[in-house]
C-alpha positions as CSV (number, residue, x, y, z in Angstrom):
1,X,0.0,0.0,0.0
2,X,3.0,2.3,0.0
3,X,2.1,3.9,-3.3
4,X,-1.2,5.3,-2.1
5,X,-1.5,9.1,-1.6
6,X,-2.2,10.5,1.9
7,X,-5.1,12.8,2.2
8,X,-4.3,13.8,5.8
9,X,-0.7,13.2,6.6
10,X,-0.8,14.2,10.3
11,X,-3.9,12.3,11.1
12,X,-2.8,9.1,9.4
13,X,-0.2,8.6,12.2
14,X,-3.0,8.9,14.7
15,X,-4.9,6.1,12.9
16,X,-1.9,3.9,13.0
17,X,-1.4,4.1,16.7
18,X,-4.1,1.5,17.4
19,X,-4.9,3.0,20.7
20,X,-8.7,3.1,20.1
21,X,-11.5,1.8,17.9
22,X,-12.2,3.5,14.6
23,X,-15.7,4.4,13.6
24,X,-17.4,5.9,10.5
25,X,-20.2,8.3,11.4
26,X,-22.4,8.1,8.3
27,X,-25.2,10.6,7.5
28,X,-26.8,9.6,4.2
29,X,-28.8,12.8,3.8
30,X,-31.7,14.8,5.3
31,X,-34.5,12.6,6.4
32,X,-32.5,9.4,6.5
33,X,-31.3,7.6,9.5
34,X,-27.7,8.1,10.6
35,X,-25.4,5.2,11.3
36,X,-22.2,4.5,13.2
37,X,-20.0,1.7,11.7
38,X,-17.0,0.2,13.5
39,X,-14.0,-0.4,11.3
40,X,-11.5,-3.2,11.9
41,X,-9.0,-5.1,9.7
42,X,-10.8,-6.5,6.7
43,X,-14.0,-4.5,7.1
44,X,-15.3,-2.8,3.9
45,X,-18.1,-0.3,3.8
46,X,-19.7,0.7,0.4
47,X,-22.0,3.6,-0.3
48,X,-24.3,3.8,-3.4
49,X,-27.8,3.6,-4.7
50,X,-27.8,-0.2,-4.8
51,X,-29.6,-2.1,-2.0
52,X,-26.5,-4.3,-1.9
53,X,-24.4,-1.3,-0.7
54,X,-23.6,-1.2,3.0
55,X,-25.2,2.3,3.1
56,X,-27.8,3.0,0.6
57,X,-27.9,6.6,-0.7
58,X,-31.0,7.0,-2.8
59,X,-30.1,10.1,-4.8
60,X,-29.7,10.8,-8.6
61,X,-26.2,12.1,-8.0
62,X,-25.0,8.8,-6.6
63,X,-24.0,5.8,-8.7
64,X,-25.1,2.3,-8.0
65,X,-21.9,1.4,-6.2
66,X,-20.2,4.8,-5.7
67,X,-17.5,4.6,-2.9
68,X,-15.7,2.0,-0.9
69,X,-14.0,2.6,2.5
70,X,-11.9,-0.3,3.7
71,X,-9.7,-1.1,6.7
72,X,-6.5,-2.9,5.7
73,X,-4.3,-3.6,8.6
74,X,-4.0,-0.3,10.4
75,X,-4.7,1.8,7.3
76,X,-8.0,3.2,6.3
77,X,-8.5,3.4,2.5
78,X,-11.1,5.3,0.5
79,X,-11.8,4.5,-3.2
80,X,-14.1,5.9,-5.8
81,X,-15.8,3.0,-7.6
82,X,-15.9,4.7,-11.0
83,X,-18.9,6.9,-10.1
84,X,-20.3,9.6,-12.4
85,X,-19.9,12.5,-10.0
86,X,-16.8,11.4,-8.0
87,X,-16.0,11.1,-4.3
88,X,-14.7,14.1,-2.4
89,X,-12.3,13.7,0.5
90,X,-11.7,16.8,2.6
91,X,-13.2,18.8,-0.3
92,X,-11.1,17.4,-3.1
93,X,-12.1,14.7,-5.7
94,X,-9.9,11.6,-5.6
95,X,-8.9,9.8,-8.7
96,X,-7.4,6.7,-7.1
97,X,-7.5,4.9,-3.7
98,X,-6.1,7.1,-0.9
99,X,-5.3,6.8,2.8
100,X,-7.4,8.8,5.2
101,X,-7.1,9.7,8.8
102,X,-9.0,10.9,11.9
103,X,-11.3,13.8,11.2
104,X,-11.4,13.1,7.4
105,X,-14.7,14.0,5.7
106,X,-16.0,12.0,2.8
107,X,-18.8,13.4,0.6
108,X,-20.8,11.1,-1.7
109,X,-23.7,13.1,-3.2
110,X,-25.8,14.3,-0.2
111,X,-24.1,11.8,2.2
112,X,-21.4,12.8,4.7
113,X,-19.0,10.4,6.3
114,X,-16.8,11.5,9.2
115,X,-13.9,9.4,10.6
116,X,-13.8,9.2,14.4
117,X,-12.1,7.2,17.1
118,X,-13.4,6.0,20.4
119,X,-10.6,5.8,22.9
120,X,-10.3,4.8,26.5
121,X,-10.6,8.3,28.1
122,X,-8.2,9.3,30.8
123,X,-9.6,12.8,31.4
124,X,-12.5,13.8,33.6
125,X,-15.8,13.8,31.8
126,X,-16.4,17.4,33.0
127,X,-13.8,18.4,30.4
128,X,-16.6,19.5,28.0
129,X,-16.2,21.4,24.8
130,X,-16.7,25.2,24.6
131,X,-20.4,26.1,24.9
132,X,-22.6,26.8,22.0
133,X,-25.0,28.9,24.1
134,X,-24.6,32.7,23.8
135,X,-24.6,33.1,27.6
136,X,-21.6,30.8,28.1
137,X,-19.8,32.1,25.0
138,X,-19.9,35.5,26.7
139,X,-18.4,33.9,29.8
140,X,-15.5,32.5,27.7
141,X,-15.0,36.0,26.2
142,X,-14.7,37.5,29.7
143,X,-12.2,34.7,30.6
144,X,-10.1,35.6,27.6
145,X,-10.0,39.3,28.8
146,X,-9.3,38.8,32.5
147,X,-7.0,35.7,32.3
148,X,-3.8,37.5,31.2
149,X,-4.2,40.1,34.1
150,X,-3.2,39.7,37.7
151,X,-6.7,40.4,39.0
152,X,-8.3,38.3,41.7
153,X,-11.5,36.7,40.2
154,X,-14.6,35.6,42.0
155,X,-16.7,33.0,40.2
156,X,-20.4,32.9,41.1
157,X,-22.9,30.2,40.2
158,X,-25.1,27.4,41.5
159,X,-23.6,24.0,42.5
160,X,-22.7,21.9,39.6
161,X,-22.5,24.6,36.9
162,X,-18.8,24.1,36.2
163,X,-17.1,26.8,38.3
164,X,-14.0,24.7,38.7
165,X,-13.7,24.4,34.9
166,X,-13.8,28.2,34.6
167,X,-11.1,28.5,37.2
168,X,-9.0,26.0,35.2
169,X,-9.5,28.0,32.0
170,X,-8.5,31.2,33.8
171,X,-5.3,29.6,35.0
172,X,-4.5,27.9,31.7
173,X,-4.9,31.1,29.7
174,X,-2.9,33.2,32.1
175,X,0.8,33.9,32.2
176,X,0.9,31.5,35.2
177,X,-0.4,28.6,33.1
178,X,2.9,26.8,33.4
179,X,2.8,27.1,37.2
180,X,0.7,25.0,39.6
181,X,-3.0,25.2,40.0
182,X,-3.7,24.3,43.7
183,X,-7.4,23.7,44.7
184,X,-8.9,23.8,48.1
185,X,-12.6,23.4,49.0
186,X,-13.3,25.5,52.0
187,X,-16.5,23.5,52.8
188,X,-14.7,20.2,53.1
189,X,-12.5,20.9,56.2
190,X,-13.2,22.0,59.8
191,X,-11.9,25.4,60.8
192,X,-8.7,24.2,62.6
193,X,-7.7,22.0,59.8
194,X,-8.6,24.5,57.1
195,X,-6.2,27.1,58.6
196,X,-3.4,24.6,58.7
197,X,-4.0,23.5,55.1
198,X,-4.2,27.0,53.8
199,X,-1.3,28.6,55.6
200,X,0.8,25.6,56.8
201,X,2.1,25.0,60.3
202,X,5.3,24.7,62.2
203,X,6.5,21.6,63.9
204,X,5.0,21.4,67.4
205,X,2.2,24.0,66.6
206,X,-0.4,21.6,68.0
207,X,-0.7,18.0,69.0
208,X,0.3,15.7,66.1
209,X,2.3,18.4,64.3
210,X,5.5,16.4,64.3
211,X,7.0,18.3,61.3
212,X,6.7,21.6,59.4
213,X,3.9,21.6,56.8
214,X,3.8,23.8,53.7
215,X,0.3,25.2,53.2
216,X,-1.7,25.6,50.0
217,X,-0.6,29.2,49.6
218,X,3.1,28.2,49.5
219,X,2.3,25.2,47.3
220,X,0.8,27.5,44.7
221,X,3.9,29.7,44.4
222,X,4.2,31.1,40.9
223,X,0.8,29.8,40.0
224,X,-2.9,30.0,41.0
225,X,-4.7,29.2,44.3
226,X,-8.4,28.2,43.7
227,X,-10.5,28.5,46.8
228,X,-13.8,26.8,46.1
229,X,-16.9,27.5,48.2
230,X,-15.2,30.5,49.8
231,X,-18.5,31.5,51.3
232,X,-18.2,28.6,53.7
233,X,-14.9,29.9,55.2
234,X,-15.3,30.6,58.9
235,X,-15.4,34.3,59.8
236,X,-12.5,33.9,62.1
237,X,-10.2,32.8,59.2
238,X,-11.3,35.6,56.9
239,X,-9.0,38.3,58.3
240,X,-6.0,36.0,57.9
241,X,-6.9,35.4,54.3
242,X,-7.4,39.1,53.7
243,X,-4.0,39.9,55.2
244,X,-2.3,37.2,53.1
245,X,-3.8,38.8,50.0
246,X,-3.0,42.4,51.0
247,X,0.6,41.7,52.1
248,X,1.4,38.7,49.8
249,X,2.8,36.9,52.8
250,X,1.6,34.1,55.1
251,X,2.4,33.2,58.7
252,X,2.3,29.4,59.3
253,X,0.2,28.2,62.3
254,X,2.5,28.3,65.3
255,X,5.1,30.5,63.5
256,X,6.0,34.1,63.8
257,X,7.9,34.9,60.6
258,X,6.3,36.0,57.4
259,X,6.7,33.9,54.3
260,X,6.4,35.8,51.0
261,X,4.1,34.2,48.4
262,X,3.6,35.0,44.7
263,X,0.1,33.6,44.1
264,X,-3.0,34.6,42.1
265,X,-6.3,33.9,43.9
266,X,-9.4,32.6,42.2
267,X,-12.4,32.1,44.4
268,X,-15.8,30.5,43.8
269,X,-19.1,30.3,45.7
270,X,-22.7,29.3,45.2
271,X,-23.8,31.7,48.0
272,X,-25.0,35.3,47.8
273,X,-22.0,36.9,49.5
274,X,-23.7,40.3,49.8
275,X,-26.5,38.6,51.7
276,X,-23.9,36.8,53.8
277,X,-22.3,40.2,54.6
278,X,-25.6,41.6,55.8
279,X,-26.0,38.5,58.0
280,X,-22.6,39.0,59.5
281,X,-21.2,35.7,58.0
282,X,-18.8,37.3,55.5
283,X,-16.5,40.2,55.8
284,X,-17.2,43.1,53.5
285,X,-13.5,44.1,53.1
286,X,-12.6,40.6,52.1
287,X,-15.5,40.6,49.6
288,X,-14.2,43.7,48.0
289,X,-10.7,42.3,47.8
290,X,-11.7,39.0,46.1
291,X,-14.3,40.4,43.7
292,X,-12.0,42.7,41.7
293,X,-13.5,40.8,38.7
294,X,-16.7,38.8,39.0
295,X,-17.8,36.1,36.6
296,X,-21.2,34.5,36.9
297,X,-21.7,31.1,35.4
298,X,-25.3,30.7,34.3
299,X,-27.2,27.6,35.4
300,X,-28.0,25.0,32.7
301,X,-31.6,26.0,32.5
302,X,-30.5,29.4,31.3
303,X,-28.4,27.9,28.5
304,X,-30.7,25.4,26.8
305,X,-28.5,25.4,23.6
306,X,-25.9,23.5,25.7
307,X,-28.0,20.6,26.9
308,X,-27.9,18.3,23.9
309,X,-24.2,19.1,22.9
310,X,-23.2,18.4,26.5
311,X,-25.3,15.2,26.6
312,X,-23.7,14.0,23.4
313,X,-20.2,14.8,24.7
314,X,-20.8,12.9,28.0
315,X,-22.3,10.0,26.1
316,X,-19.3,9.7,23.9
317,X,-16.9,10.0,26.9
318,X,-18.6,7.3,29.0
319,X,-19.1,5.0,26.1
320,X,-15.4,5.3,25.1
321,X,-14.4,4.4,28.7
322,X,-16.6,1.3,28.3
323,X,-15.1,0.6,24.9
324,X,-18.5,1.0,23.2
325,X,-19.5,3.0,20.1
326,X,-20.9,6.5,20.9
327,X,-24.7,6.1,21.5
328,X,-27.3,8.3,19.8
329,X,-30.2,9.9,21.6
330,X,-33.7,9.1,20.4
331,X,-36.2,11.9,19.9
332,X,-38.0,11.0,23.1
333,X,-34.8,11.1,25.1
334,X,-33.8,14.4,23.6
335,X,-37.2,15.9,24.5
336,X,-36.9,14.8,28.1
337,X,-33.4,16.2,28.4
338,X,-34.5,19.6,27.0
339,X,-37.7,19.6,29.2
340,X,-35.9,19.0,32.5
341,X,-35.0,22.0,34.7
342,X,-31.6,20.5,35.8
343,X,-31.5,21.8,39.4
344,X,-28.1,20.0,39.7
345,X,-26.9,21.6,36.5
346,X,-24.1,20.1,34.4
347,X,-23.2,17.7,37.2
348,X,-26.7,16.3,37.2
349,X,-26.7,16.0,33.4
350,X,-23.4,14.2,33.5
351,X,-24.7,11.7,36.0
352,X,-27.9,11.1,34.1
353,X,-26.0,10.4,30.9
354,X,-23.5,8.1,32.7
355,X,-26.5,6.1,33.9
356,X,-28.1,6.0,30.5
357,X,-24.9,4.8,28.8
358,X,-24.7,1.9,31.3
359,X,-28.4,1.0,30.8
360,X,-28.6,1.3,27.0
361,X,-27.8,-1.3,24.4
362,X,-27.3,-1.2,20.7
363,X,-25.8,2.3,21.0
364,X,-29.2,4.0,21.4
365,X,-30.3,5.9,24.5
366,X,-34.1,5.7,25.0
367,X,-36.3,7.6,27.5
368,X,-36.4,4.6,29.8
369,X,-32.6,4.7,30.2
370,X,-32.7,8.1,31.8
371,X,-33.2,8.6,35.6
372,X,-36.7,8.5,36.9
373,X,-36.5,12.2,38.1
374,X,-35.7,13.3,34.5
375,X,-38.6,11.2,33.1
376,X,-41.1,12.4,35.8
377,X,-40.1,16.1,35.3
378,X,-41.2,16.1,31.7
379,X,-43.2,19.2,30.6
380,X,-46.9,19.0,31.2
381,X,-47.7,19.7,27.6
382,X,-46.7,17.1,25.1
383,X,-43.5,17.6,23.2
384,X,-43.7,16.9,19.5
385,X,-40.7,15.0,18.5
386,X,-40.6,12.8,15.4
387,X,-37.9,10.5,14.1
388,X,-37.3,12.8,11.2
389,X,-36.8,15.7,13.5
390,X,-34.4,13.6,15.6
391,X,-32.4,12.8,12.5
392,X,-32.2,16.4,11.4
393,X,-31.0,17.4,14.8
394,X,-28.4,14.7,14.8
395,X,-27.3,15.8,11.3
396,X,-27.1,19.4,12.5
397,X,-25.0,18.4,15.5
398,X,-22.5,16.4,13.4
399,X,-22.4,19.1,10.7
400,X,-21.6,21.7,13.3
401,X,-18.9,19.4,14.8
402,X,-17.4,18.8,11.3
403,X,-17.2,22.5,10.7
404,X,-15.5,23.2,14.1
405,X,-13.0,20.4,13.3
406,X,-12.3,21.8,9.9
407,X,-11.8,25.3,11.2
408,X,-9.4,24.0,13.9
409,X,-7.5,22.0,11.4
410,X,-7.0,25.0,9.1
411,X,-6.2,27.6,11.8
412,X,-9.7,29.2,11.2
413,X,-9.0,29.8,7.5
414,X,-12.5,29.8,6.1
415,X,-11.5,29.2,2.5
416,X,-9.4,26.1,3.3
417,X,-12.0,24.9,5.8
418,X,-14.7,25.2,3.1
419,X,-12.5,23.1,0.7
420,X,-12.1,20.4,3.3
421,X,-15.9,20.2,3.8
422,X,-16.7,20.3,0.1
423,X,-18.5,23.6,0.4
424,X,-18.2,27.0,-1.2
425,X,-16.9,29.7,1.1
426,X,-20.3,31.5,0.9
427,X,-22.1,28.3,2.0
428,X,-19.6,27.9,4.9
429,X,-20.2,31.5,6.1
430,X,-24.0,30.8,6.0
431,X,-23.5,27.7,8.2
432,X,-21.2,29.6,10.6
433,X,-24.0,32.1,11.1
434,X,-26.6,29.3,11.3
435,X,-24.8,27.5,14.1
436,X,-23.6,30.6,15.9
437,X,-19.9,29.8,15.1
438,X,-19.0,33.2,13.6
439,X,-15.6,34.2,15.3
440,X,-15.8,37.1,17.6
441,X,-14.4,40.4,16.1
442,X,-10.7,40.9,16.9
443,X,-10.1,43.2,19.8
């Protein structure tokens, strides 16, 4: 096979690693059911108008047997079978068999095929893609603005909305990104232990302190200290935190000397700190010190455009961890997800999808696979959801994902991205606007 051209040189190496299972996501056209096909050595997939084809594409632009995609060893090969209108790979017609790699797009008439891999995932499933909802996109724009500064940031939001992910993004996009990100949940420790964890202690400071301990402030030197649920911090500790921030020094428990620290603080809470101030539970001067810049993360019910993309993301992550193909959501399941209020926010959605992935079979998530509380919280009025609507929504989700992948692969060059997708530049611009993917104006 050495004389075959490569259509995606960099991606082919990823295919050859063999560290995951390869799949074709096939979308024959509007109104037709999508399919996910696993590829292994010796497997061949054909597309064409014939009923003998693996995937039937009933369209006048498609030949009886139009295209073949085959796995040969660790190489994925696409071949046009002498069709009238040709096969496009990443926007270009092929005239002989060619190797393809991850992310490749194959266009056969109205049909779209995308090459994907399901790998055993080592990252946390909260590592979700950037939001499609305008409310969260605004949050990301604010992150981009404040991350490079030295400002202390206060993240507000209900439990489970992803405040820690925002803190991670702030750290990663800052000049301290190469330094440590140290996290401490103020609600998880009693007052005496919280002080020792935060500021450290000297040997003999209290019973059991048999050696000096470096606190979280010192451990975050040169990086970022993230204090989650800062609203739970005891009032008695708040002056010590304020002093550490003002003087950029800490005094270990049982010690007398000041230890200089170079740390940026990011704090988060689900509480209304101004109400806590009025109730005498939070110091006003500390509030002003930590809220130099405030970011509010909206709850999931206020960002409905994120529900289905996040559900699809979590489904793919959990299925990959179980070495299963990514499941699809039926129209009924999608309607239930969109109709639920999600009081537990993204965390609740993640848990619901994890359960559904375990319960489902045949790579399809049905309403009965979702938790009872999601099913019972369905809207009072019936939701009209047909199979054709479900397919159109799935097609839109994958088309949007393919556009995002093409833009990332071409450094946001719209002309080259359009070529990869087999579109005109004008058509790509229309779809960018349709899916809310237009890049923000340069500042």
